[in-house]
matplotlib code that plots the C-alpha trace (Angstrom):
import matplotlib.pyplot as plt

x = [87.1, 85.0, 86.9, 90.0, 92.1, 91.7, 93.4, 90.2, 90.5, 94.1, 93.0, 90.5, 93.2, 95.6, 92.8, 92.3, 96.0, 96.2, 97.8, 97.4, 99.1, 97.4, 95.2, 96.2, 96.1, 98.3, 96.4, 97.2, 96.7, 97.8, 95.7, 94.1, 92.2, 89.9, 86.2, 85.6, 89.3, 89.8, 91.8, 93.9, 94.3, 96.7, 98.3, 101.9, 102.1, 105.1, 102.9, 100.0, 101.3, 99.6, 99.7, 100.3, 99.9, 100.5, 99.2, 100.6, 100.4, 103.0, 101.8, 103.0, 104.7, 101.5, 102.0, 98.9, 99.1, 97.1, 98.1, 95.7, 96.5, 94.9, 95.1, 94.1, 91.4, 89.9, 90.0, 86.8, 86.9, 84.2, 84.6, 83.0, 80.3, 77.4, 78.7, 81.4, 81.8, 84.1, 86.2, 85.1, 81.5, 81.2, 84.1, 85.6, 89.1, 90.5, 94.1, 96.2, 98.2, 101.3, 99.7, 99.1, 95.8, 95.1, 97.8, 100.1, 99.3, 101.9, 102.3, 100.2, 97.3, 95.4, 92.6, 92.3, 90.0, 91.9, 91.3, 90.9, 89.9, 87.3, 86.0, 84.5, 81.6, 81.7, 84.1, 84.7, 84.5, 86.6, 86.7, 87.7, 86.0, 86.9, 88.0, 87.6, 89.7, 88.9, 90.8, 88.9, 91.1, 90.1, 91.1, 91.7, 93.5, 95.4, 96.2, 97.6, 96.4, 95.3, 92.5, 91.6, 89.0, 87.7, 87.3, 85.2, 86.7, 88.2, 87.8, 90.2, 90.3, 91.4, 90.2, 92.2, 91.3, 90.9, 90.5, 88.5, 88.8, 87.0, 88.9, 87.6, 88.2, 88.3, 86.9, 87.9]
y = [116.6, 117.7, 118.0, 116.3, 114.1, 110.4, 107.3, 106.4, 109.7, 108.9, 105.4, 107.0, 109.2, 106.3, 104.3, 107.1, 106.9, 103.1, 102.4, 98.8, 97.2, 97.1, 94.0, 92.9, 89.1, 86.9, 84.8, 81.7, 81.8, 85.5, 88.2, 86.0, 82.9, 80.5, 79.7, 76.9, 76.8, 77.4, 80.5, 80.2, 83.3, 84.0, 86.7, 87.0, 86.4, 88.8, 91.7, 91.0, 91.3, 93.2, 97.0, 99.0, 102.8, 104.7, 108.2, 109.9, 113.2, 114.4, 117.6, 118.9, 115.6, 113.6, 111.1, 109.5, 107.0, 104.5, 101.9, 100.5, 97.1, 96.1, 92.3, 90.9, 88.2, 87.4, 88.0, 88.4, 87.9, 89.4, 88.2, 91.2, 89.1, 86.9, 84.3, 83.0, 80.6, 81.5, 79.1, 78.8, 79.4, 82.4, 84.1, 84.7, 83.1, 82.9, 83.3, 80.1, 79.3, 80.7, 84.0, 83.5, 83.4, 80.8, 78.7, 79.3, 77.1, 74.4, 71.9, 68.8, 70.7, 71.3, 68.9, 70.3, 72.9, 75.9, 76.8, 80.4, 81.4, 81.8, 79.9, 82.1, 80.6, 82.8, 84.9, 88.6, 89.2, 92.1, 93.5, 92.4, 91.6, 93.7, 91.3, 93.0, 91.7, 93.1, 92.4, 92.7, 93.9, 93.3, 96.4, 96.8, 99.2, 99.4, 102.6, 104.3, 102.9, 99.5, 101.0, 99.3, 97.6, 96.9, 99.4, 98.8, 96.4, 98.0, 96.7, 97.8, 96.5, 97.0, 96.0, 94.3, 93.4, 89.8, 88.7, 85.5, 83.7, 80.7, 77.7, 76.8, 73.3, 72.8, 69.4, 68.3]
z = [121.3, 118.3, 115.0, 116.5, 114.2, 115.1, 114.0, 112.0, 110.1, 109.3, 108.2, 105.8, 104.4, 104.0, 102.3, 99.7, 98.9, 98.2, 94.8, 93.6, 90.5, 87.2, 86.7, 83.2, 83.2, 81.2, 78.7, 76.8, 73.9, 74.2, 72.6, 69.9, 70.8, 68.9, 69.3, 71.8, 72.9, 76.6, 77.2, 80.4, 82.6, 85.4, 87.4, 88.4, 92.2, 92.6, 91.6, 93.9, 97.4, 100.3, 99.9, 103.0, 103.3, 106.6, 107.4, 110.5, 112.3, 114.9, 116.7, 120.0, 120.9, 120.2, 117.4, 115.8, 113.0, 111.0, 108.5, 105.9, 104.5, 101.2, 100.6, 97.2, 97.6, 94.2, 90.5, 88.5, 84.7, 82.5, 78.9, 77.2, 75.6, 76.8, 74.3, 76.6, 79.5, 82.5, 84.5, 87.3, 86.2, 88.5, 86.8, 90.2, 90.6, 94.1, 95.1, 95.4, 98.6, 96.9, 96.2, 92.5, 90.7, 88.0, 86.5, 83.6, 80.5, 79.9, 77.1, 77.7, 79.2, 76.0, 77.0, 80.6, 81.9, 83.2, 86.9, 85.8, 82.3, 79.5, 76.6, 73.9, 72.0, 68.9, 66.9, 67.6, 63.8, 62.6, 66.1, 69.6, 72.9, 75.9, 78.6, 82.0, 84.9, 88.3, 91.6, 94.9, 97.7, 101.3, 103.3, 107.0, 109.3, 112.5, 114.4, 117.5, 120.8, 119.3, 117.2, 114.0, 111.9, 108.4, 105.6, 102.5, 100.0, 97.0, 93.4, 90.7, 87.2, 83.6, 80.2, 77.5, 73.9, 72.9, 69.3, 68.9, 65.6, 64.1, 62.8, 59.3, 57.9, 54.2, 52.9, 49.5]

ax = plt.figure().add_subplot(projection="3d")
ax.plot(x, y, z, "-o")
ax.set_aspect("equal")
plt.show()
């Protein structure tokens, strides 16, 4: 029937209503880092669970519904300057088996390379670099009558300011 509502139309509606958590990463050192010092980055696993949205229509005893599921699959870090190196080199950090991304910095790891992070190669001077963190969400849907499939991946991100300072040594 032309112009009839289908589970796919409801899936598209649910897709447009997906709300994902902000993508502000935790950094160590926080907010201010040093030139050539690896900055560790990670995301709280409790915040980044699958997000489900259901759209339904019940008319004349006929119930149609579709549920979209957005699953976080990767975090991309863009340092805000070409004078930086990302870890891993692609800048794309994958989710760990426990649902976290990256690894919190802990004492004793100063000489290790972070699994997810950035190393700035120059100072930000009197300003800051705008670190952009973007999560890619894989989106699929299921609907009435066994209908379902994939929807376009969604990417959502935020920027946060990072101050990068140089360490100066004084020789006497």
